[in-house]
C-alpha positions in Angstrom: -0.1 0.0 0.0 2.9 2.4 0.6 3.5 3.0 -3.1 0.0 4.1 -3.7 -0.4 7.9 -4.2 -3.5 9.5 -2.9 -5.2 12.1 -5.1 -8.0 14.2 -3.9 -10.4 15.9 -6.3 -13.1 18.5 -5.1 -16.0 19.4 -7.4 -19.5 20.6 -7.1 -21.4 17.7 -8.8 -19.9 14.2 -9.1 -21.2 11.8 -11.6 -20.4 8.2 -11.1 -20.6 5.9 -14.2 -20.1 6.3 -17.9 -23.2 4.6 -19.5 -26.3 6.1 -20.9 -27.7 7.6 -17.7 -24.2 9.1 -16.8 -23.9 10.4 -20.3 -27.3 12.2 -20.1 -26.3 13.5 -16.5 -23.0 14.9 -17.9 -24.8 16.9 -20.7 -27.4 18.3 -18.4 -25.2 19.0 -15.5 -22.6 20.8 -17.8 -25.4 23.1 -19.0 -26.6 24.2 -15.6 -23.1 24.3 -14.2 -22.0 26.7 -16.8 -25.0 28.9 -16.0 -24.3 28.9 -12.3 -20.6 28.7 -12.0 -20.5 25.2 -10.8 -17.9 22.4 -11.5 -18.8 18.9 -12.7 -16.6 15.8 -12.6 -17.3 12.3 -14.1 -15.6 9.0 -13.0 -16.0 5.9 -15.1 -14.6 2.4 -14.5 -14.2 1.9 -18.2 -13.9 4.4 -21.2 -17.0 6.4 -21.9 -17.0 5.6 -25.7 -17.8 1.9 -25.0 -19.0 2.0 -21.5 -22.3 0.6 -20.2 -25.1 -1.6 -21.4 -25.0 0.0 -25.0 -21.3 -0.5 -25.3 -21.4 -3.0 -28.3 -24.2 -1.1 -30.0 -28.0 -1.5 -30.3 -30.4 -2.0 -33.2 -33.3 -0.1 -31.7 -34.2 2.7 -29.3 -36.8 1.0 -27.1 -38.5 4.0 -25.6 -40.0 6.7 -27.7 -43.4 7.9 -26.7 -44.3 10.1 -29.6 -46.0 12.9 -27.7 -45.7 15.6 -30.3 -47.3 13.5 -33.0 -50.0 12.4 -30.7 -49.1 8.7 -31.2 -49.3 8.0 -27.5 -49.8 9.7 -24.2 -47.7 9.7 -21.0 -50.6 7.6 -19.4 -50.2 5.1 -22.2 -46.6 4.5 -21.3 -47.3 4.3 -17.6 -50.0 1.7 -18.2 -47.7 -0.3 -20.3 -44.9 -0.3 -17.7 -47.3 -1.0 -14.8 -48.9 -4.0 -16.6 -45.6 -5.5 -17.7 -44.4 -5.6 -14.1 -47.6 -7.1 -12.8 -48.7 -3.9 -11.1 -45.3 -2.9 -9.5 -44.3 0.5 -10.7 -43.8 4.1 -9.5 -46.2 5.9 -11.9 -44.6 9.3 -11.1 -41.1 8.3 -11.9 -42.2 6.4 -15.2 -44.3 9.5 -16.2 -41.4 11.8 -15.4 -39.2 10.0 -17.9 -41.9 9.4 -20.5 -42.7 13.1 -20.8 -39.0 13.9 -21.4 -37.7 11.0 -23.4 -38.6 12.2 -26.8 -36.5 15.3 -26.5 -33.5 13.0 -25.7 -34.1 10.9 -28.8 -34.2 14.1 -30.9 -30.8 15.0 -29.3 -29.4 11.6 -30.4 -30.5 12.3 -33.9 -29.0 15.8 -33.8 -25.7 14.4 -32.6 -25.5 12.0 -35.6 -27.3 8.8 -34.8 -28.9 7.3 -37.8 -32.6 6.7 -37.1 -34.6 4.8 -39.8 -37.2 6.8 -41.6 -39.8 5.8 -44.1 -40.4 7.5 -47.5 -42.6 10.3 -45.7 -39.8 11.1 -43.3 -41.4 9.4 -40.3 -39.5 7.3 -37.9 -39.8 3.5 -38.5 -41.1 1.7 -35.6 -40.1 -1.8 -34.5 -43.1 -1.9 -32.2 -45.4 0.7 -30.5 -42.5 2.2 -28.5 -39.4 1.2 -30.4 -37.5 2.9 -33.2 -35.2 1.1 -35.5 -31.6 2.6 -35.7 -28.3 1.9 -37.2 -26.7 1.7 -33.8 -23.3 0.2 -33.9 -21.8 3.5 -32.8 -24.8 4.5 -30.7 -22.8 4.8 -27.5 -19.7 6.5 -29.2 -22.0 9.3 -30.5 -23.8 9.8 -27.1 -20.4 9.7 -25.2 -18.9 12.3 -27.5 -21.6 14.8 -26.7 -21.1 14.1 -22.9 -17.3 14.5 -23.1 -17.6 17.7 -25.1 -20.0 19.1 -22.5 -18.1 18.2 -19.4 -14.6 18.5 -20.8 -12.0 15.7 -20.8 -10.0 17.3 -18.0 -13.1 16.7 -15.8 -13.4 13.0 -16.7 -11.6 10.3 -14.9 -11.6 7.0 -16.8 -10.3 3.6 -15.7 -11.1 4.6 -12.1 -13.2 2.0 -10.1 -15.4 3.5 -7.5 -15.6 1.3 -4.4 -17.3 3.2 -1.5 -19.4 6.2 -0.8 -18.3 9.0 1.5 -20.9 10.0 4.0 -20.7 12.7 6.7 -23.6 14.1 8.9 -26.1 11.9 7.1 -25.1 13.4 3.6 -23.3 11.7 0.7 -20.4 14.0 0.0 -18.2 12.0 -2.3 -16.7 8.6 -3.2 -13.4 6.7 -3.1 -11.8 4.3 -5.5 -8.6 3.3 -7.3 -7.1 3.5 -10.8 -7.1 0.2 -12.6 -4.1 1.4 -14.6 -1.8 3.2 -12.0 -1.1 2.9 -8.3 -3.4 5.8 -7.3 -6.1 6.0 -4.7 -8.7 8.6 -5.5 -10.8 10.6 -3.1 -13.5 12.6 -4.7 -15.4 15.2 -2.6 -18.6 16.9 -3.9 -21.7 18.9 -2.8 -23.9 16.4 -4.8 -23.2 12.9 -5.9 -25.0 11.2 -8.8 -24.8 7.4 -9.0 -25.3 5.6 -12.4 -22.9 2.7 -12.3 -25.2 0.2 -13.9 -26.9 -3.1 -12.7 -25.5 -6.5 -12.0 -24.6 -9.6 -14.1 -22.8 -12.8 -12.8 -24.6 -12.7 -9.5 -26.2 -16.0 -10.7 -24.4 -18.8 -12.4 -24.6 -18.1 -16.1 -25.6 -20.5 -18.8 -22.2 -19.9 -20.5 -19.5 -21.9 -18.9 -15.9 -23.0 -19.6 -14.6 -21.2 -22.7 -17.9 -19.3 -22.9 -17.6 -17.9 -19.4 -18.2 -14.2 -19.4 -20.7 -14.3 -22.3 -24.0 -12.9 -21.1 -27.0 -10.8 -22.2 -26.1 -7.9 -19.9 -22.5 -6.5 -20.0 -20.3 -8.8 -17.8 -18.5 -5.8 -16.3 -21.7 -4.5 -14.6 -21.1 -5.8 -11.1 -23.8 -4.2 -9.0 -21.9 -1.2 -8.1 -24.9 1.1 -8.1 -26.7 -1.2 -5.6 -23.6 -1.5 -3.5 -22.9 2.2 -3.3 -26.4 3.2 -2.4 -26.9 0.4 0.2 -23.5 1.3 1.8 -24.5 4.9 2.0 -27.7 3.9 3.9 -30.2 4.5 1.1 -33.5 2.9 1.0 -33.8 0.4 -1.9 -36.8 -0.9 -3.8 -37.7 -3.9 -5.9 -34.6 -5.8 -5.1 -36.6 -9.0 -5.6 -37.3 -8.0 -9.2 -34.7 -9.8 -11.4 -34.9 -9.8 -15.2 -34.6 -13.0 -17.2 -34.6 -12.3 -20.9 -35.4 -14.9 -23.6 -32.7 -14.6 -26.2 -31.2 -16.7 -28.9 -29.4 -19.5 -27.1 -25.7 -19.4 -26.3 -24.9 -16.0 -28.0 -27.8 -14.0 -26.4 -28.8 -12.4 -29.7 -31.9 -10.1 -29.4 -35.3 -11.3 -30.2 -37.3 -8.1 -30.3 -36.7 -7.4 -34.0 -38.0 -10.9 -34.8 -41.1 -10.7 -32.8 -42.0 -7.1 -33.5 -40.6 -6.3 -37.0 -40.5 -9.8 -38.6 -43.7 -11.0 -36.9 -42.0 -14.3 -36.0 -43.4 -17.2 -33.9 -41.7 -19.2 -31.2 -42.5 -22.9 -31.0 -41.5 -26.0 -29.2 -39.8 -28.9 -30.8 -43.1 -30.3 -31.9 -44.0 -27.1 -33.7 -46.5 -26.0 -31.2 -46.8 -22.3 -30.4 -46.8 -22.2 -26.7 -48.3 -18.7 -26.6 -51.5 -20.3 -28.1 -51.5 -23.9 -26.6 -50.9 -22.5 -23.1 -53.2 -19.4 -23.2 -55.4 -20.8 -20.4 -52.4 -20.4 -18.1 -52.7 -16.6 -18.3 -56.1 -16.8 -16.6 -54.3 -17.8 -13.4 -52.5 -14.5 -13.3 -55.4 -12.0 -13.7 -55.8 -9.1 -14.2 -52.2 -8.8 -15.7 -52.3 -12.1 -17.5 -55.0 -10.7 -19.8 -53.4 -7.4 -20.8 -51.8 -6.5 -24.1 -49.0 -6.9 -24.7 -48.7 -10.0 -22.3 -46.2 -9.2 -19.6 -42.6 -10.5 -20.5 -42.4 -12.6 -17.5 -45.6 -14.4 -18.4 -44.3 -15.0 -21.9 -41.2 -16.5 -20.3 -43.4 -18.7 -18.0 -45.4 -20.3 -20.9 -42.2 -21.2 -22.6 -40.6 -22.6 -19.5 -43.7 -24.8 -18.8 -43.1 -26.5 -22.3 -39.4 -26.9 -21.4 -40.2 -28.4 -18.0 -42.5 -30.9 -19.8 -39.7 -32.0 -22.1 -41.0 -30.3 -25.2 -37.8 -28.4 -25.9 -35.7 -27.1 -27.6 -37.6 -23.9 -28.2 -37.2 -22.4 -31.7 -37.6 -18.9 -33.2 -39.2 -19.6 -36.5 -36.9 -17.2 -38.6 -37.3 -19.2 -41.7 -41.1 -19.1 -41.5 -41.2 -15.3 -40.9 -38.8 -14.3 -43.6 -40.6 -16.5 -46.2 -44.0 -15.1 -45.2 -42.9 -11.5 -45.6 -41.2 -12.2 -48.9 -44.2 -14.0 -50.3 -46.4 -11.1 -49.4 -44.6 -9.0 -52.0 -46.7 -10.7 -54.8 -44.7 -11.7 -57.9 -41.7 -13.9 -57.7 -39.2 -11.2 -58.6 -40.3 -8.8 -55.9 -40.3 -11.7 -53.5 -36.7 -12.6 -54.2 -35.6 -8.9 -53.9 -37.6 -8.7 -50.6 -35.9 -12.0 -49.3 -32.5 -10.5 -49.9 -33.4 -7.4 -47.9 -34.8 -9.3 -45.0 -31.7 -11.6 -45.0 -29.5 -8.5 -44.7 -31.7 -6.9 -42.0 -31.6 -10.2 -40.0 -27.8 -10.3 -40.0 -27.6 -6.4 -39.4 -29.7 -6.8 -36.3 -27.0 -8.9 -34.7 -24.1 -7.0 -36.1 -25.4 -3.8 -34.8 -25.6 -5.1 -31.1 -24.7 -8.7 -30.5 -21.9 -9.7 -32.9 -21.4 -13.0 -31.2 -24.7 -14.2 -32.5 -23.8 -13.5 -36.0 -20.5 -15.4 -35.4 -22.5 -18.3 -33.9 -24.9 -18.4 -37.0 -21.8 -18.5 -39.2 -20.0 -21.2 -37.1 -23.1 -23.4 -37.2 -24.0 -22.9 -40.9 -27.3 -21.3 -39.9 -29.1 -19.3 -42.6 -32.0 -17.7 -40.9 -34.1 -17.9 -44.1 -33.6 -21.7 -44.2 -33.9 -23.0 -40.6 -35.0 -21.9 -37.2 -32.7 -20.9 -34.3 -33.0 -22.1 -30.6 -33.9 -19.5 -28.0 -33.8 -19.9 -24.3 -34.3 -18.1 -21.0 -31.1 -16.6 -19.8 -29.8 -16.4 -16.2 -31.2 -13.6 -13.9 -29.9 -10.1 -14.1 -30.5 -7.0 -11.8 -31.4 -4.0 -14.0 -33.6 -1.0 -13.3 -33.8 0.2 -16.9 -35.1 -2.8 -18.9 -37.9 -5.2 -17.7 -36.4 -5.2 -14.2 -37.0 -2.6 -11.6 -34.3 -2.9 -8.8 -32.6 0.2 -7.6 -32.8 3.0 -5.1 -35.9 4.5 -3.8 -35.9 8.1 -5.1 -37.9 11.2 -4.7 -40.4 11.9 -7.3 -40.9 15.2 -9.3 -42.7 17.8 -7.2 -45.5 18.6 -9.7 -46.9 15.0 -10.1 -45.5 12.7 -7.3 -47.8 11.7 -4.4 -46.7 13.3 -1.1 -45.4 10.0 0.2 -42.9 9.7 -2.7 -41.7 13.2 -2.7 -39.1 14.5 -0.1 -37.2 17.2 -2.0 -35.0 17.1 -5.0 -36.1 14.9 -7.9 -34.4 11.6 -8.1 -32.6 12.1 -4.8 -32.3 8.9 -2.7 -33.2 8.8 1.0 -29.7 9.9 1.7 -29.3 13.6 1.4 -27.1 14.6 -1.6 -27.1 11.2 -3.3 -29.0 11.1 -6.6 -29.7 8.0 -8.8 -30.5 7.4 -12.4 -30.6 4.6 -14.9 -30.1 1.1 -13.4 -29.2 2.9 -10.0 -32.9 4.2 -9.8 -35.6 1.7 -8.9 -39.4 1.1 -9.6 -39.2 2.8 -13.0 -38.5 0.0 -15.5 -38.7 0.1 -19.3 -36.7 3.3 -19.6 -34.0 1.4 -21.6 -31.3 3.5 -23.2 -33.1 6.6 -24.2 -35.1 6.8 -20.9 -31.9 6.2 -18.8 -30.3 9.1 -20.7 -33.4 11.2 -20.0 -33.4 10.2 -16.3 -29.7 11.2 -16.1 -30.6 14.6 -17.3 -33.5 14.9 -14.8 -31.3 13.8 -11.9 -28.5 16.0 -13.0 -30.6 19.1 -13.1 -31.8 18.4 -9.5 -28.3 17.7 -8.4 -27.1 21.0 -9.7 -29.9 22.7 -7.7 -29.0 20.8 -4.6 -25.3 21.9 -5.0 -26.4 25.6 -5.2 -28.6 25.2 -2.1 -26.0 23.3 -0.1 -22.7 25.1 -0.7 -20.8 23.7 2.3 -19.4 20.1 2.1 -19.3 18.4 5.6 -15.8 17.3 6.3 -15.0 13.5 6.3 -12.6 12.4 8.9 -9.1 11.9 7.3 -8.6 8.9 9.5 -11.7 7.3 8.2 -10.5 7.8 4.6 -7.1 6.3 5.4 -8.8 3.3 6.9 -11.0 2.9 3.8 -7.8 3.0 1.7 -6.2 0.3 3.8 -9.3 -1.9 3.5 -9.7 -1.4 -0.3 -6.1 -2.2 -1.1 -5.7 -5.1 1.4 -6.2 -7.8 -1.2 -2.9 -6.6 -2.8 -1.1 -6.9 0.5 -2.6 -10.4 1.2 -1.3 -11.8 -2.0 2.1 -10.2 -1.6 2.5 -11.7 1.9 1.2 -15.2 1.1 1.6 -16.1 -2.6 5.0 -17.8 -2.2 3.6 -20.2 0.4 2.0 -22.6 -2.2 3.3 -24.0 -5.5 0.3 -22.4 -7.3 -0.4 -18.8 -6.4 -4.0 -19.3 -7.4 -4.5 -21.8 -4.7 -3.5 -20.8 -1.2 -4.8 -21.6 2.3 -4.4 -17.9 3.3 -6.6 -16.4 0.7 -9.1 -16.7 -2.2 -8.8 -15.5 -5.7 -11.7 -13.3 -7.0 -12.8 -15.8 -9.7 -13.1 -18.7 -7.1 -15.1 -16.2 -4.9 -17.5 -15.5 -7.8 -18.0 -19.2 -8.4 -19.1 -19.7 -4.8 -21.5 -16.7 -5.0 -23.0 -18.0 -8.2 -23.4 -21.5 -6.9 -25.2 -20.2 -3.8 -27.6 -18.0 -5.8 -28.2 -20.6 -8.6 -29.1 -23.4 -6.2 -30.9 -21.5 -3.4 -32.3 -18.3 -5.0 -33.8 -19.7 -8.1 -31.3 -19.8 -10.8 -31.0 -21.8 -14.2 -30.4 -25.2 -12.7 -33.2 -24.8 -10.2 -35.6 -23.9 -13.1 -35.9 -20.4 -11.6 -37.7 -21.9 -8.6 -37.1 -21.2 -4.9 -38.8 -21.3 -1.4 -38.6 -19.9 2.0 -36.5 -22.8 3.2 -34.1 -22.5 0.2 -33.7 -18.7 0.6 -33.0 -19.0 4.3 -30.3 -21.6 3.7 -28.9 -19.3 0.9 -28.8 -16.4 3.4 -26.9 -18.6 5.8 -24.3 -19.4 3.1 -24.0 -15.8 2.1 -23.2 -14.9 5.7 -20.2 -17.3 5.5 -19.2 -15.9 2.1 -19.3 -12.4 3.6 -16.9 -13.5 6.2 -14.6 -15.1 3.7 -14.6 -11.8 1.6 -11.9 -10.5 4.0 -9.6 -13.1 2.6 -9.7 -12.0 -1.0 -6.5 -11.5 -2.6 -5.3 -9.7 -5.9 -2.1 -10.2 -7.8 -2.5 -6.9 -9.7 -4.8 -3.9 -10.1 -7.0 -5.8 -12.5 -7.5 -8.5 -9.9 -8.1 -5.9 -7.3 -11.0 -4.5 -9.4 -12.3 -8.0 -9.7 -12.2 -8.5 -5.9 -14.3 -5.5 -5.3 -16.7 -6.3 -8.2 -17.5 -9.5 -6.5 -18.0 -7.9 -3.1 -20.5 -5.5 -4.9 -22.2 -8.6 -6.5 -22.4 -10.2 -3.0 -24.3 -7.3 -1.6 -26.7 -7.2 -4.5 -27.3 -10.9 -3.9 -28.1 -10.4 -0.3 -30.5 -7.6 -0.9 -32.2 -9.9 -3.5 -32.4 -13.0 -1.2 -33.8 -10.8 1.7 -36.4 -9.1 -0.4 -37.6 -12.1 -2.3 -38.0 -13.8 1.1 -40.0 -10.9 2.3 -42.5 -11.0 -0.6 -44.7 -13.8 0.4 -46.2 -14.6 -3.1 -45.2 -15.4 -6.6 -45.8 -12.3 -8.6 -43.5 -12.8 -11.5 -43.5 -16.5 -12.8 -41.0 -16.6 -15.5 -38.6 -14.5 -13.6 -38.9 -16.6 -10.4 -41.4 -19.0 -8.9 -41.8 -19.5 -5.1 -42.9 -23.0 -4.8 -44.1 -22.4 -1.2 -46.3 -19.5 -2.1 -47.1 -20.3 -5.8 -49.8 -17.6 -6.4 -50.1 -13.9 -6.8 -51.8 -12.2 -3.9 -53.8 -8.9 -3.9 -52.4 -7.7 -0.5 -48.9 -8.0 -2.0 -49.4 -5.5 -4.8 -47.0 -3.2 -2.9 -43.4 -2.3 -3.0 -41.0 -4.3 -0.8 -38.2 -1.9 0.2 -35.1 -2.6 2.3 -32.6 -0.5 4.1 -29.1 -1.5 5.4 -28.2 0.7 8.4 -24.5 1.6 8.5 -24.4 2.3 12.1 -25.9 -1.1 13.3 -25.2 -3.3 10.2 -28.8 -4.5 10.4 -31.3 -4.9 7.5 -34.8 -3.4 7.7 -37.6 -4.6 5.4 -40.6 -2.3 4.5 -43.9 -2.9 2.8 -44.7 0.3 1.0 -48.3 1.0 -0.6 -48.5 1.9 -4.3 -49.9 5.3 -5.1 -51.4 5.5 -8.6 -50.9 8.6 -10.6 -53.5 7.4 -13.2 -56.6 5.3 -12.3 
């Protein structure tokens, strides 16, 4: 630890993260900072150009309301989100994002993002809310605008934030370390905005061996938002809501374009369309089983029932969809031309956002116009921006939020000065990339106002910061002191390497909290056993060891995952029902219950180290 330099940076508004929400926050914060003489700094574990969930690209913008054209209303979007999450949504937060998201999409186009348009110049929709884009460079374009706004001198890339700084009940900064140099960073600020993404690899992935690391959600997203907000003492919500996407098997290619644009069907191995043959099952989950579109978790559930009955594999009928569209062109020449166009679009959909799927198609001699491709339910992810809702409990906008959901500055957590957006903000799912960017803008504007209203930064005890530095760098010392005591430095009785730690975490969550091998099923007894094993794992976290800076990052990523895991197990245990079959099934409480159409929130109290669970009523903005 002795050769680690400590660098201290003081700013007014500190943005943590580099994805879509952080990029939106950067643009908005820079605007208000310039007007009011404030400083803005941004810290990203990666490099902003390819940071976050949109890093590899995207083939569609999944949230565009179309307010100006009268295509939809804010209420329409709130109803869609509420129905898809089986009633569990903060109407005020969803509405806040929905009324601003179109302007964010227009900014994307202004900055150079190619959005598909028809002959009349109107946007081409993939579905009701989705716009088709040529999005291989989506994140690069959005990041460029953010970097230009904040200025590269105020952006700290390749710096991993590990802990919040809290003083007098207020979040006043963060600490972390460079993953490239021996530098320990201390950031102090009047307002802090967390936007560090969700979590993957908390559960054992389907991809193993040489495929380890392949996932639907970015493998570097390690639950840092949840850890940071939990450790600061913020109230959290929807920690039981994990998302399990159905994707093309093994390479996780997207299915949205196939269902929405190509109008494809999914069938079991016998050619049966489970959405038709199992339609009666939807009656059991009224009223949400009967809404349109059918909630994503219920679509998963009908497919899983076929799989559990031995009717798999499940196939996306790509060949059928392409041939049907081509034939609809009329004469043979037009049909052949259309077929070529559809083939190109099918490959481009993957090349824009999931290149590995195109590689898998090529490696397995799969021509989508000739034969179907297998689809499967992925492992669980924690994400507040897609079809999941886990994140911090934040204050709603003053003009529309119910009194119980509003305690000051918009998107501020229950910890003073700590703002959240994107995957860090809970109970406002289906914001996707554009909505996350819009929410980053909303939160950043409020954070700037907070910084102006709270000019003084409470001092953090220097001894406390030094103790944090010692704890954060301890894995390096543990490796240096003990690695020579065994013939293989990866196997040592004095410590555990981060990959082994991750495997233990994944095994616990997979077997006891409803992972892939448990067919996403769990129970009170299973969860309680998992919680016991997580307690042992938390004790063993003190014995993590790191050979270099990269492994030090891996150590703390897995600690962050462990905290996300515990919040999940405790909250899924608290909700005594099954509300989301297809995401998880509680075998001991197998039905949805009216008295559980509530939020289940949790708080970890830093002073006592105790967890508090809360049952919070849902207040509807629209009836």
